[in-house]
KOLDO-463959 format. One line per 4 residues: their letters; for each residue x, y, z of N, C-alpha, C. Coordinates in nm, 3 decimals. Last residue first. Layout:
N
a	X:Y:Z:X:Y:Z:X:Y:Z; ...
//
This chain:
347
prre	-13.756:14.718:27.570:-13.710:14.784:27.448:-13.593:14.875:27.476; -13.690:14.417:27.753:-13.731:14.556:27.754:-13.678:14.625:27.630; -13.810:14.093:27.795:-13.719:14.180:27.724:-13.775:14.320:27.721; -13.931:14.023:28.132:-13.931:14.016:27.986:-13.827:14.109:27.926
lggi	-14.129:13.910:28.379:-13.988:13.932:28.350:-13.970:13.916:28.201; -14.388:13.831:28.403:-14.366:13.973:28.378:-14.220:14.009:28.360; -14.369:13.557:28.434:-14.420:13.636:28.545:-14.400:13.785:28.527; -14.166:13.557:28.173:-14.196:13.471:28.287:-14.241:13.562:28.400
tqph	-14.137:13.591:27.825:-14.191:13.647:27.949:-14.214:13.537:28.051; -14.103:13.524:27.565:-13.992:13.591:27.631:-14.033:13.647:27.767; -14.340:13.406:27.476:-14.218:13.327:27.473:-14.100:13.392:27.542; -14.637:13.410:27.541:-14.535:13.502:27.592:-14.400:13.432:27.594
pqwp	-14.793:13.211:27.420:-14.834:13.352:27.407:-14.727:13.450:27.450; -14.653:12.955:27.210:-14.670:13.010:27.343:-14.702:13.159:27.333; -14.683:12.662:27.021:-14.699:12.807:27.024:-14.724:12.852:27.166; -14.659:12.393:27.092:-14.558:12.455:27.005:-14.563:12.607:27.007
lpqg	-14.717:12.335:27.444:-14.768:12.355:27.309:-14.659:12.420:27.224; -14.544:12.108:27.659:-14.566:12.244:27.608:-14.623:12.244:27.467; -14.733:11.847:27.819:-14.620:11.888:27.736:-14.647:12.025:27.676; -14.943:11.718:27.945:-14.848:11.792:28.026:-14.724:11.835:27.952
rdnl	-15.128:11.610:27.786:-15.028:11.516:27.837:-14.922:11.587:27.920; -15.281:11.821:27.696:-15.343:11.731:27.793:-15.246:11.629:27.852; -15.029:12.084:27.685:-15.138:12.006:27.628:-15.191:11.909:27.735; -14.958:12.403:27.845:-14.935:12.261:27.821:-15.055:12.197:27.752
irgm	-14.781:12.707:27.843:-14.911:12.642:27.829:-14.889:12.498:27.780; -14.541:12.820:28.071:-14.565:12.750:27.944:-14.702:12.683:27.946; -14.494:12.928:28.321:-14.519:13.019:28.211:-14.548:12.953:28.078; -14.469:12.701:28.483:-14.355:12.790:28.465:-14.371:12.876:28.340
rkrt	-14.739:12.558:28.325:-14.633:12.534:28.422:-14.515:12.622:28.387; -15.081:12.506:28.270:-14.968:12.597:28.254:-14.867:12.567:28.363; -15.257:12.301:28.317:-15.268:12.373:28.191:-15.151:12.466:28.165; -15.286:11.991:28.455:-15.206:12.113:28.460:-15.207:12.178:28.322
rlhi	-15.540:11.823:28.602:-15.489:11.862:28.471:-15.414:11.994:28.484; -15.563:11.762:28.877:-15.603:11.667:28.775:-15.541:11.698:28.639; -15.428:11.773:29.177:-15.418:11.848:29.052:-15.444:11.751:28.937; -15.608:11.753:29.466:-15.543:11.672:29.364:-15.544:11.753:29.235
lrgr	-15.579:11.895:29.791:-15.615:11.911:29.650:-15.542:11.805:29.568; -15.687:11.957:30.123:-15.620:11.868:30.028:-15.671:11.896:29.888; -15.651:12.119:30.444:-15.709:12.107:30.311:-15.624:12.019:30.221; -15.534:12.098:30.689:-15.653:12.183:30.679:-15.720:12.173:30.542
ieag	-15.355:11.893:30.903:-15.403:11.907:30.766:-15.532:11.989:30.766; -15.133:12.039:31.138:-15.260:11.971:31.111:-15.301:11.997:30.968; -14.823:12.002:31.315:-14.901:12.054:31.202:-15.028:11.973:31.185; -14.700:11.852:31.509:-14.777:11.968:31.553:-14.858:12.031:31.441
plae	-14.416:11.761:31.317:-14.504:11.734:31.433:-14.570:11.863:31.481; -14.330:11.702:31.034:-14.372:11.831:31.087:-14.466:11.810:31.206; -14.280:11.442:30.967:-14.169:11.537:30.954:-14.200:11.670:31.021; -14.531:11.330:31.001:-14.422:11.284:31.087:-14.305:11.381:31.084
llrq	-14.668:11.461:30.797:-14.708:11.485:30.936:-14.601:11.438:31.034; -14.533:11.353:30.576:-14.533:11.497:30.599:-14.567:11.528:30.745; -14.598:11.083:30.599:-14.458:11.124:30.618:-14.447:11.274:30.641; -14.871:11.094:30.541:-14.828:11.051:30.673:-14.684:11.093:30.701
etsi	-14.860:11.178:30.275:-14.925:11.261:30.375:-14.881:11.223:30.515; -14.740:10.955:30.156:-14.666:11.081:30.163:-14.727:11.174:30.267; -14.945:10.772:30.160:-14.829:10.748:30.247:-14.746:10.875:30.263; -15.096:10.893:29.962:-15.152:10.882:30.097:-15.042:10.854:30.198
sdel	-14.932:10.858:29.743:-14.956:10.995:29.791:-15.017:10.995:29.931; -14.943:10.584:29.701:-14.818:10.643:29.749:-14.840:10.784:29.805; -15.202:10.568:29.600:-15.171:10.506:29.729:-15.041:10.562:29.787; -15.168:10.693:29.357:-15.252:10.758:29.457:-15.225:10.700:29.595
trsl	-14.819:10.675:29.257:-14.958:10.627:29.258:-15.035:10.704:29.363; -14.593:10.837:29.264:-14.608:10.742:29.154:-14.753:10.693:29.142; -14.620:11.191:29.328:-14.620:11.051:29.371:-14.638:10.961:29.249; -14.523:11.516:29.434:-14.545:11.421:29.325:-14.537:11.280:29.381
ttig	-14.668:11.788:29.625:-14.583:11.671:29.608:-14.617:11.598:29.478; -14.676:12.095:29.796:-14.716:12.021:29.677:-14.616:11.907:29.655; -14.790:12.265:30.074:-14.690:12.169:30.026:-14.748:12.095:29.907; -14.821:12.552:30.273:-14.869:12.481:30.154:-14.758:12.392:30.100
lrea	-14.913:12.682:30.582:-14.812:12.607:30.509:-14.877:12.533:30.392; -15.125:12.809:30.705:-14.997:12.879:30.698:-14.892:12.809:30.615; -15.441:12.884:30.662:-15.354:12.769:30.635:-15.215:12.823:30.608; -15.522:13.149:30.695:-15.546:13.053:30.802:-15.460:12.929:30.787
gtmt	-15.270:13.381:30.566:-15.399:13.314:30.571:-15.406:13.212:30.683; -14.950:13.354:30.394:-15.050:13.427:30.472:-15.179:13.347:30.474; -14.723:13.071:30.415:-14.811:13.164:30.346:-14.891:13.247:30.446; -14.434:12.886:30.339:-14.515:12.946:30.444:-14.592:13.061:30.382
aalr	-14.415:12.626:30.095:-14.403:12.767:30.132:-14.487:12.797:30.254; -14.295:12.399:29.853:-14.340:12.420:29.991:-14.316:12.565:30.028; -14.293:12.160:29.596:-14.304:12.301:29.633:-14.353:12.308:29.777; -14.235:11.889:29.590:-14.206:11.970:29.470:-14.208:12.119:29.503
verl	-14.150:11.604:29.764:-14.187:11.745:29.776:-14.140:11.822:29.654; -14.051:11.344:29.751:-14.177:11.374:29.682:-14.210:11.523:29.678; -13.826:11.325:29.912:-13.809:11.334:29.767:-13.936:11.378:29.696; -13.757:11.505:30.190:-13.861:11.418:30.134:-13.860:11.433:29.982
grlr	-13.578:11.693:30.267:-13.539:11.554:30.284:-13.641:11.455:30.231; -13.710:11.926:30.245:-13.617:11.893:30.137:-13.564:11.751:30.149; -13.845:11.919:30.489:-13.919:11.900:30.365:-13.828:11.866:30.248; -13.638:11.963:30.673:-13.714:11.839:30.679:-13.791:11.814:30.549
aaiv	-13.541:12.216:30.598:-13.452:12.100:30.597:-13.531:11.970:30.595; -13.771:12.379:30.635:-13.708:12.366:30.502:-13.623:12.241:30.496; -13.813:12.352:30.914:-13.916:12.311:30.819:-13.854:12.286:30.682; -13.574:12.464:31.008:-13.603:12.324:31.036:-13.709:12.272:30.939
ddsl	-13.603:12.727:30.917:-13.488:12.648:30.874:-13.513:12.499:30.895; -13.832:12.816:31.051:-13.834:12.803:30.906:-13.719:12.715:30.856; -13.894:12.617:31.349:-13.837:12.731:31.278:-13.842:12.706:31.128; -14.212:12.494:31.460:-14.075:12.471:31.418:-14.024:12.596:31.348
ppas	-14.487:12.406:31.519:-14.403:12.487:31.609:-14.255:12.462:31.582; -14.653:12.433:31.194:-14.597:12.355:31.305:-14.509:12.443:31.392; -14.948:12.589:31.085:-14.803:12.605:31.103:-14.753:12.517:31.216; -15.176:12.374:30.906:-15.147:12.474:31.009:-14.996:12.478:31.029
llwt	-15.171:12.316:30.549:-15.152:12.276:30.688:-15.144:12.397:30.779; -15.269:12.174:30.251:-15.269:12.298:30.328:-15.268:12.261:30.475; -15.120:11.992:29.989:-15.175:11.991:30.125:-15.164:12.130:30.183; -15.162:11.879:29.661:-15.125:11.989:29.749:-15.196:11.972:29.883
reip	-15.030:11.645:29.420:-15.125:11.682:29.524:-15.071:11.800:29.605; -15.006:11.456:29.132:-14.963:11.581:29.195:-15.071:11.625:29.294; -14.900:11.170:28.988:-14.997:11.218:29.086:-14.941:11.341:29.156; -14.698:11.072:28.817:-14.810:11.148:28.760:-14.907:11.209:28.860
wgal	-14.411:10.992:28.775:-14.466:11.051:28.898:-14.588:11.134:28.860; -14.282:10.925:28.546:-14.329:10.815:28.628:-14.386:10.860:28.762; -14.213:11.115:28.367:-14.120:11.094:28.478:-14.157:10.972:28.560; -14.434:11.122:28.210:-14.313:11.063:28.154:-14.211:11.034:28.263
spal	-14.605:11.253:28.383:-14.640:11.118:28.339:-14.520:11.047:28.278; -14.486:11.507:28.415:-14.484:11.411:28.526:-14.518:11.268:28.484; -14.274:11.628:28.159:-14.411:11.591:28.193:-14.410:11.486:28.304; -14.001:11.817:28.296:-14.055:11.717:28.205:-14.196:11.682:28.250
dcrl	-13.758:12.083:28.321:-13.886:12.020:28.353:-13.915:11.908:28.255; -13.489:12.240:28.453:-13.527:12.143:28.351:-13.652:12.070:28.398; -13.427:12.578:28.516:-13.489:12.456:28.564:-13.526:12.367:28.446; -13.242:12.848:28.646:-13.275:12.765:28.530:-13.324:12.630:28.581
rvqg	-13.294:13.166:28.787:-13.277:13.023:28.808:-13.317:12.952:28.679; -13.154:13.484:28.870:-13.230:13.397:28.782:-13.201:13.252:28.819; -13.031:13.574:29.095:-13.122:13.666:29.026:-13.205:13.594:28.922; -12.848:13.425:29.237:-12.988:13.389:29.249:-13.082:13.487:29.183
eail	-12.583:13.459:29.204:-12.649:13.550:29.298:-12.797:13.517:29.316; -12.530:13.271:29.005:-12.475:13.249:29.139:-12.543:13.337:29.243; -12.660:13.389:28.784:-12.703:13.257:28.833:-12.656:13.237:28.976; -12.527:13.632:28.756:-12.672:13.631:28.767:-12.723:13.499:28.825
rrla	-12.253:13.545:28.732:-12.298:13.629:28.844:-12.449:13.620:28.863; -12.255:13.399:28.494:-12.213:13.335:28.618:-12.264:13.413:28.739; -12.335:13.599:28.314:-12.416:13.478:28.333:-12.383:13.412:28.466; -12.119:13.780:28.337:-12.255:13.822:28.372:-12.344:13.701:28.398
rrlt	-11.904:13.626:28.246:-11.904:13.674:28.385:-12.045:13.715:28.428; -11.987:13.593:27.980:-11.967:13.476:28.065:-11.969:13.516:28.213; -11.984:13.855:27.887:-12.112:13.784:27.896:-12.099:13.662:27.987; -11.710:13.905:27.892:-11.801:13.989:27.971:-11.934:13.917:27.993
spha	-11.621:13.713:27.711:-11.576:13.705:27.851:-11.665:13.788:27.942; -11.753:13.797:27.466:-11.782:13.668:27.530:-11.738:13.660:27.676; -11.891:14.124:27.454:-11.771:14.041:27.446:-11.798:13.909:27.520; -12.211:14.168:27.289:-12.124:14.178:27.406:-12.002:14.089:27.388
glqr	-12.431:14.154:27.119:-12.323:14.247:27.088:-12.230:14.269:27.204; -12.627:13.972:27.150:-12.635:14.091:27.233:-12.526:14.193:27.203; -12.563:13.769:26.966:-12.698:13.824:26.969:-12.703:13.959:27.040; -12.296:13.712:27.032:-12.330:13.765:26.898:-12.466:13.831:26.899
slea	-12.337:13.617:27.291:-12.254:13.737:27.270:-12.279:13.797:27.133; -12.490:13.388:27.246:-12.548:13.501:27.319:-12.467:13.628:27.297; -12.303:13.228:27.110:-12.430:13.266:27.046:-12.491:13.387:27.114; -12.100:13.206:27.306:-12.070:13.266:27.175:-12.198:13.312:27.105
vsar	-12.235:13.075:27.509:-12.186:13.210:27.533:-12.157:13.280:27.400; -12.522:12.901:27.368:-12.384:12.911:27.412:-12.346:13.056:27.438; -12.849:12.846:27.495:-12.763:12.910:27.396:-12.621:12.923:27.452; -13.033:12.737:27.664:-12.908:12.664:27.646:-12.819:12.724:27.536
psei	-13.256:12.913:27.665:-13.183:12.886:27.789:-13.048:12.817:27.770; -13.376:13.148:27.495:-13.294:13.033:27.454:-13.204:12.994:27.571; -13.546:13.330:27.624:-13.576:13.290:27.487:-13.501:13.164:27.447; -13.417:13.359:27.867:-13.556:13.313:27.864:-13.590:13.259:27.727
laai	-13.173:13.467:27.777:-13.177:13.334:27.838:-13.318:13.276:27.837; -13.257:13.717:27.691:-13.201:13.625:27.593:-13.199:13.482:27.646; -13.335:13.824:27.938:-13.435:13.804:27.834:-13.385:13.708:27.727; -13.086:13.836:28.067:-13.192:13.751:28.120:-13.297:13.721:28.013
vedd	-12.956:14.025:27.903:-12.901:13.890:27.919:-13.009:13.794:27.967; -13.117:14.248:27.942:-13.106:14.191:27.807:-13.050:14.049:27.813; -13.078:14.296:28.213:-13.213:14.265:28.164:-13.207:14.199:28.027; -12.804:14.362:28.223:-12.853:14.238:28.284:-12.990:14.198:28.230
gdqr	-12.734:14.609:28.119:-12.727:14.494:28.030:-12.781:14.365:28.090; -12.609:14.734:28.421:-12.651:14.763:28.285:-12.632:14.639:28.198; -12.700:14.531:28.709:-12.608:14.608:28.628:-12.666:14.634:28.489; -12.852:14.527:29.029:-12.863:14.493:28.887:-12.774:14.587:28.806
pspr	-12.643:14.486:29.319:-12.739:14.563:29.239:-12.736:14.521:29.092; -12.597:14.142:29.431:-12.548:14.278:29.408:-12.652:14.354:29.326; -12.608:13.870:29.665:-12.670:13.952:29.559:-12.611:14.092:29.552; -12.326:13.661:29.714:-12.414:13.760:29.774:-12.474:13.848:29.663
mpgp	-12.337:13.339:29.553:-12.274:13.469:29.577:-12.375:13.563:29.639; -12.283:12.984:29.537:-12.368:13.100:29.566:-12.285:13.224:29.595; -12.083:12.850:29.263:-12.124:12.857:29.402:-12.204:12.982:29.429; -12.190:12.732:28.941:-12.120:12.830:29.025:-12.172:12.828:29.167
slsa	-12.171:12.384:28.851:-12.252:12.503:28.878:-12.174:12.601:28.965; -12.017:12.161:28.837:-12.014:12.250:28.722:-12.089:12.380:28.747; -12.066:11.999:29.051:-11.941:12.076:29.055:-11.932:12.175:28.940; -12.291:11.856:28.980:-12.306:11.969:29.072:-12.182:12.057:29.075
aasq	-12.178:11.654:28.822:-12.266:11.755:28.760:-12.277:11.878:28.849; -12.039:11.508:29.017:-11.966:11.568:28.905:-12.049:11.676:28.837; -12.252:11.426:29.177:-12.149:11.513:29.233:-12.070:11.582:29.122; -12.388:11.259:28.998:-12.454:11.378:29.051:-12.352:11.476:29.107
eeas	-12.194:11.060:28.963:-12.234:11.142:28.849:-12.305:11.269:28.895; -12.187:10.952:29.222:-12.067:11.011:29.164:-12.101:11.102:29.047; -12.447:10.852:29.248:-12.402:10.958:29.338:-12.279:11.028:29.282; -12.593:10.814:28.917:-12.527:10.764:29.038:-12.484:10.882:29.124
ladl	-12.913:10.928:28.795:-12.767:10.927:28.796:-12.714:10.866:28.925; -13.184:10.942:28.832:-13.136:10.845:28.734:-12.984:10.835:28.731; -13.358:11.120:28.972:-13.287:11.012:29.040:-13.246:10.902:28.943; -13.494:11.350:28.910:-13.544:11.226:28.851:-13.477:11.104:28.913
rwhs	-13.559:11.593:29.166:-13.470:11.520:29.077:-13.534:11.389:29.030; -13.629:11.925:29.265:-13.679:11.789:29.246:-13.594:11.719:29.141; -13.546:12.184:29.271:-13.471:12.090:29.356:-13.517:11.946:29.336; -13.724:12.322:29.121:-13.590:12.307:29.063:-13.504:12.212:29.147
aeah	-13.957:12.345:29.273:-13.941:12.228:29.187:-13.805:12.216:29.122; -13.869:12.441:29.613:-13.941:12.457:29.487:-13.889:12.356:29.387; -13.903:12.517:29.957:-13.855:12.426:29.853:-13.934:12.454:29.727; -13.980:12.740:30.101:-13.887:12.646:30.162:-13.827:12.550:30.060
vkva	-14.044:13.074:30.077:-14.047:12.950:29.999:-13.939:12.857:30.054; -14.235:13.281:30.283:-14.105:13.221:30.260:-14.122:13.091:30.184; -14.482:13.386:30.220:-14.393:13.462:30.308:-14.250:13.412:30.292; -14.699:13.399:29.951:-14.586:13.326:30.010:-14.500:13.420:30.093
irav	-15.036:13.468:30.000:-14.907:13.522:29.960:-14.796:13.445:30.029; -15.325:13.351:29.872:-15.232:13.327:29.982:-15.093:13.369:29.935; -15.647:13.443:29.791:-15.506:13.460:29.755:-15.421:13.441:29.879; -15.949:13.290:29.688:-15.863:13.333:29.797:-15.720:13.341:29.745
gria	-16.270:13.362:29.530:-16.149:13.285:29.555:-16.071:13.341:29.671; -16.493:13.428:29.258:-16.465:13.419:29.401:-16.338:13.338:29.420; -16.601:13.653:28.998:-16.523:13.540:29.046:-16.506:13.547:29.197; -16.732:13.843:28.856:-16.804:13.778:28.966:-16.730:13.657:29.020
pava	-16.535:13.795:28.561:-16.634:13.872:28.638:-16.707:13.785:28.740; -16.231:13.748:28.490:-16.335:13.655:28.535:-16.435:13.730:28.622; -16.086:13.970:28.404:-16.074:13.843:28.331:-16.190:13.750:28.363; -16.156:14.157:28.596:-16.187:14.185:28.455:-16.181:14.057:28.371
pldd	-16.060:14.044:28.834:-16.205:14.060:28.815:-16.244:14.091:28.671; -15.777:14.056:28.761:-15.846:13.929:28.780:-15.998:13.944:28.770; -15.716:14.336:28.745:-15.705:14.248:28.629:-15.785:14.119:28.644; -15.778:14.443:29.010:-15.827:14.501:28.884:-15.829:14.399:28.771
llfr	-15.684:14.295:29.225:-15.800:14.381:29.246:-15.859:14.435:29.116; -15.464:14.140:29.135:-15.571:14.079:29.215:-15.698:14.163:29.217; -15.307:14.323:28.980:-15.351:14.196:28.925:-15.472:14.141:29.001; -15.264:14.538:29.155:-15.332:14.561:29.028:-15.386:14.430:28.970
eltt	-15.125:14.410:29.364:-15.253:14.476:29.388:-15.331:14.492:29.259; -14.893:14.329:29.221:-14.983:14.230:29.280:-15.120:14.291:29.306; -14.779:14.574:29.156:-14.822:14.485:29.048:-14.918:14.379:29.100; -14.721:14.659:29.416:-14.812:14.737:29.332:-14.866:14.651:29.218
wdpv	-14.530:14.475:29.508:-14.663:14.479:29.569:-14.764:14.553:29.482; -14.347:14.311:29.235:-14.362:14.402:29.349:-14.508:14.405:29.394; -14.330:14.118:29.031:-14.206:14.176:29.085:-14.224:14.261:29.209; -14.509:13.802:29.057:-14.503:13.945:29.022:-14.382:14.009:29.088
lvit	-14.676:13.512:28.987:-14.544:13.566:29.018:-14.536:13.709:28.967; -14.912:13.275:29.093:-14.889:13.406:29.033:-14.753:13.457:29.079; -15.064:12.976:29.034:-14.948:13.037:29.099:-14.917:13.165:29.022; -15.395:12.843:29.084:-15.294:12.915:29.008:-15.178:12.958:29.097
sihq	-15.663:12.625:29.038:-15.549:12.656:29.124:-15.440:12.724:29.040; -16.004:12.645:29.027:-15.883:12.655:28.946:-15.770:12.700:29.038; -16.304:12.462:29.078:-16.195:12.543:29.130:-16.073:12.535:29.037; -16.503:12.293:29.022:-16.517:12.427:28.967:-16.405:12.519:29.013
lldt	-16.414:12.056:29.153:-16.433:12.059:29.009:-16.454:12.196:28.949; -16.156:11.969:29.317:-16.268:12.059:29.347:-16.312:12.114:29.213; -15.948:11.849:29.187:-16.062:11.764:29.220:-16.176:11.842:29.284; -15.843:12.106:28.948:-15.829:12.017:29.062:-15.954:11.933:29.083
eslg	-15.636:12.243:28.699:-15.772:12.208:28.740:-15.762:12.098:28.845; -15.374:12.488:28.722:-15.422:12.351:28.712:-15.568:12.343:28.754; -15.106:12.696:28.633:-15.251:12.682:28.648:-15.288:12.536:28.632; -14.839:12.935:28.681:-14.890:12.799:28.672:-15.039:12.795:28.693
lvep	-14.803:13.208:28.650:-14.691:13.119:28.623:-14.738:12.976:28.603; -14.948:13.484:28.551:-14.990:13.351:28.594:-14.882:13.251:28.552; -14.846:13.706:28.426:-14.827:13.694:28.571:-14.862:13.555:28.623; -14.929:13.687:28.159:-14.790:13.653:28.192:-14.764:13.639:28.341
racl	-15.233:13.532:28.071:-15.172:13.637:28.152:-15.028:13.599:28.186; -15.339:13.315:27.948:-15.283:13.419:27.861:-15.214:13.530:27.939; -15.452:13.173:28.152:-15.329:13.121:28.092:-15.261:13.226:28.004; -15.684:13.323:28.192:-15.579:13.325:28.292:-15.446:13.275:28.236
adiv	-15.826:13.262:27.958:-15.792:13.401:27.986:-15.679:13.410:28.089; -15.858:12.984:27.981:-15.785:13.039:27.867:-15.739:13.182:27.894; -16.011:12.976:28.220:-15.880:12.912:28.213:-15.797:12.970:28.100; -16.244:13.109:28.139:-16.163:13.164:28.249:-16.022:13.106:28.243
egrs	-16.334:12.935:27.942:-16.299:13.072:27.905:-16.211:13.137:28.012; -16.385:12.707:28.100:-16.286:12.702:27.993:-16.241:12.840:27.949; -16.592:12.798:28.263:-16.464:12.763:28.322:-16.354:12.760:28.217; -16.759:13.087:28.117:-16.742:12.944:28.141:-16.605:12.916:28.201
rsca	-16.848:13.387:28.299:-16.785:13.319:28.187:-16.771:13.170:28.220; -16.948:13.472:28.537:-17.035:13.487:28.421:-16.975:13.426:28.295; -16.901:13.264:28.825:-16.846:13.352:28.721:-16.938:13.355:28.600; -16.966:13.092:29.024:-17.056:13.205:29.002:-17.009:13.299:28.892
tadv	-16.755:12.899:29.001:-16.897:12.860:29.002:-16.989:12.976:28.965; -16.484:12.925:29.013:-16.550:12.976:28.892:-16.700:12.948:28.891; -16.263:13.014:29.244:-16.391:12.941:29.236:-16.470:13.002:29.121; -15.916:12.989:29.266:-16.028:13.057:29.203:-16.149:12.964:29.198
evfv	-15.646:13.053:29.461:-15.746:12.952:29.434:-15.873:13.022:29.387; -15.323:13.148:29.424:-15.459:13.199:29.408:-15.552:13.083:29.372; -15.037:13.218:29.576:-15.117:13.101:29.540:-15.263:13.144:29.541; -14.766:13.415:29.479:-14.900:13.413:29.536:-14.975:13.291:29.484
tlwg	-14.455:13.562:29.527:-14.525:13.443:29.481:-14.659:13.434:29.554; -14.270:13.842:29.435:-14.379:13.790:29.518:-14.443:13.670:29.450; -13.913:13.884:29.432:-14.042:13.877:29.364:-14.144:13.812:29.457; -13.674:13.856:29.562:-13.763:13.960:29.611:-13.896:13.965:29.538
stai	-13.496:13.654:29.499:-13.507:13.767:29.406:-13.591:13.882:29.460; -13.480:13.425:29.658:-13.384:13.532:29.680:-13.409:13.658:29.599; -13.678:13.235:29.599:-13.636:13.251:29.738:-13.551:13.376:29.761; -13.714:13.239:29.324:-13.826:13.276:29.411:-13.778:13.308:29.552
dpyv	-13.527:13.370:29.076:-13.515:13.282:29.192:-13.617:13.325:29.297; -13.709:13.416:28.775:-13.645:13.475:28.893:-13.638:13.374:29.006; -13.628:13.172:28.515:-13.723:13.251:28.593:-13.651:13.314:28.712; -13.629:12.958:28.237:-13.554:13.058:28.313:-13.653:13.147:28.386
tiwa	-13.657:12.612:28.160:-13.721:12.740:28.185:-13.628:12.828:28.267; -13.634:12.350:27.931:-13.566:12.430:28.032:-13.631:12.567:28.039; -13.796:12.032:27.886:-13.766:12.168:27.845:-13.700:12.240:27.961; -13.921:11.727:27.744:-13.848:11.799:27.848:-13.813:11.938:27.794
agge	-14.098:11.653:27.544:-14.080:11.564:27.660:-14.012:11.635:27.775; -14.135:11.786:27.308:-14.212:11.831:27.423:-14.199:11.741:27.544; -13.980:11.730:27.092:-14.096:11.644:27.113:-14.180:11.683:27.232; -13.775:11.911:27.125:-13.867:11.931:27.013:-13.991:11.846:27.026
slrq	-13.652:11.794:27.352:-13.710:11.928:27.359:-13.808:11.952:27.246; -13.576:11.536:27.261:-13.655:11.553:27.383:-13.726:11.688:27.384; -13.421:11.594:27.033:-13.544:11.514:27.021:-13.634:11.532:27.142; -13.216:11.744:27.152:-13.298:11.803:27.046:-13.428:11.727:27.030
wraa	-13.106:11.558:27.325:-13.175:11.675:27.380:-13.262:11.741:27.274; -12.995:11.376:27.138:-13.098:11.333:27.233:-13.177:11.452:27.286; -12.806:11.537:27.012:-12.917:11.483:26.933:-13.031:11.437:27.025; -12.635:11.591:27.228:-12.700:11.702:27.157:-12.821:11.652:27.079
lttr	-12.551:11.329:27.291:-12.627:11.407:27.388:-12.702:11.521:27.318; -12.415:11.259:27.055:-12.528:11.178:27.100:-12.615:11.258:27.196; -12.212:11.445:27.052:-12.313:11.450:26.945:-12.435:11.368:26.982; -12.061:11.367:27.272:-12.131:11.495:27.278:-12.238:11.505:27.170
svgl	-12.101:11.016:27.360:-12.043:11.125:27.282:-12.126:11.253:27.296; -12.098:10.903:27.706:-12.140:10.893:27.566:-12.082:11.013:27.491; -12.065:10.930:27.982:-11.994:10.825:27.910:-12.044:10.800:27.771; -12.161:11.127:28.148:-12.252:11.018:28.114:-12.186:10.906:28.033
irag	-11.939:11.299:28.178:-12.009:11.247:28.295:-12.091:11.124:28.262; -11.861:11.355:27.914:-11.764:11.298:28.007:-11.834:11.234:28.127; -12.095:11.473:27.817:-12.049:11.347:27.759:-11.948:11.277:27.850; -12.100:11.709:27.965:-12.203:11.609:27.986:-12.163:11.473:27.933
eswa	-11.879:11.837:27.850:-11.875:11.800:27.991:-11.978:11.693:28.022; -11.980:11.865:27.588:-11.853:11.796:27.609:-11.839:11.751:27.754; -12.209:12.016:27.624:-12.225:11.876:27.585:-12.095:11.799:27.602; -12.211:12.213:27.922:-12.163:12.193:27.785:-12.174:12.045:27.749
vrpa	-12.501:12.282:28.114:-12.378:12.204:28.099:-12.340:12.194:27.951; -12.717:12.427:28.199:-12.639:12.481:28.088:-12.507:12.406:28.069; -12.829:12.285:28.417:-12.909:12.306:28.295:-12.829:12.358:28.174; -12.745:12.067:28.623:-12.663:12.165:28.551:-12.729:12.196:28.418
iqll	-12.962:11.918:28.727:-12.855:11.964:28.816:-12.776:12.079:28.752; -13.121:11.871:28.509:-13.185:11.922:28.631:-13.080:11.978:28.726; -12.938:11.758:28.336:-12.981:11.896:28.310:-13.061:11.954:28.426; -12.921:11.500:28.453:-12.802:11.585:28.442:-12.841:11.732:28.424
hilr	-13.184:11.416:28.414:-13.134:11.434:28.550:-13.010:11.522:28.549; -13.179:11.400:28.133:-13.268:11.496:28.199:-13.223:11.521:28.342; -12.991:11.192:28.100:-12.964:11.325:28.045:-13.052:11.430:28.113; -13.125:10.981:28.222:-12.997:11.026:28.277:-12.963:11.166:28.227
rdle	-13.345:10.959:28.052:-13.366:10.991:28.193:-13.236:11.042:28.257; -13.217:10.888:27.811:-13.299:11.009:27.819:-13.314:11.053:27.965; -13.108:10.642:27.886:-13.018:10.754:27.857:-13.093:10.886:27.860; -13.344:10.494:27.914:-13.261:10.516:28.031:-13.163:10.631:28.008
slsl	-13.609:10.662:27.730:-13.509:10.558:27.748:-13.428:10.588:27.873; -13.951:10.747:27.773:-13.812:10.783:27.788:-13.724:10.660:27.800; -14.222:10.804:27.546:-14.164:10.733:27.659:-14.015:10.760:27.659; -14.510:10.987:27.433:-14.367:10.965:27.442:-14.331:10.878:27.561
gdsa	-14.827:10.822:27.361:-14.739:10.937:27.375:-14.594:10.895:27.388; -14.970:10.593:27.327:-15.025:10.689:27.422:-14.929:10.805:27.446; -14.820:10.451:27.147:-14.954:10.490:27.107:-15.015:10.593:27.200; -14.484:10.597:27.163:-14.582:10.491:27.185:-14.720:10.543:27.147
ltm	-14.185:10.672:27.050:-14.321:10.725:27.039:-14.418:10.610:27.048; -13.891:10.692:27.257:-13.975:10.629:27.157:-14.112:10.691:27.160; -13.558:10.772:27.328:-13.698:10.817:27.338:-13.777:10.754:27.225
//
């Protein structure tokens, strides 16, 4: 990783390490060294520079598809709001329920992703908290009915097929969800605070036996109660163009829609939603021209769907609960370091 005049750039080893962590975010450096063919100290030092420099980071959050939490896409029109757009953005970014926020090519519009644990919390946020944050605000909320793809599945594509297979073998296989157990909240909160902390470090912090903690971590991840995701600034990834399409529902089953969208590398997020536009798809592209080609591939993959709306995300201010700078990198200070969408350490 080097520091250029316009910001950070990634070496080939940096890209391979990030791809490895996208597949296995908690891989031991000894295992990672075996897969990538370098020393464990080299990997540890590389990750320290990447994370401290804001080039890449790991986030812990409820698995959107299996946790039962509600995901809501809220488009805010700040034109008539009594506060400035900047004040509205700062106030929304400070809310733990607001998982993501970006400014779009609809210049007075703010695009947000809200994550809440239940319907009551959603009602309170939309009907009480949001009007208090932004008086006289206008907008629309589209509630995700089913999430077909999300950004933890997006890959940098820097590893060989053999290396990807070796990394995938380190992750626990899926398990049927079970009721939350005593101590799970504390384990999740500790992971949010330090996603790559070792079992030994977490056991000392929580006062739990290492074998007990190891089983709890494996169960929580395998059951989909939490998901770990390695992110990096899209500009560093070489995919700086982020766009969202709103489409009518194609005459296809949810399983077919999910399979076809996951087959498109550009897809970062896709969900069936409430409202007139039943399908929302967000993609990354290398260039604006590539994004136009992506639109055509989306329509070919989903015959019968019609484009109802298009957005270009010009500046992302918050991603997965982290407030970002103008280059899409996390700020050193975060307002809710132990909170993702209201998932937090409990006293």
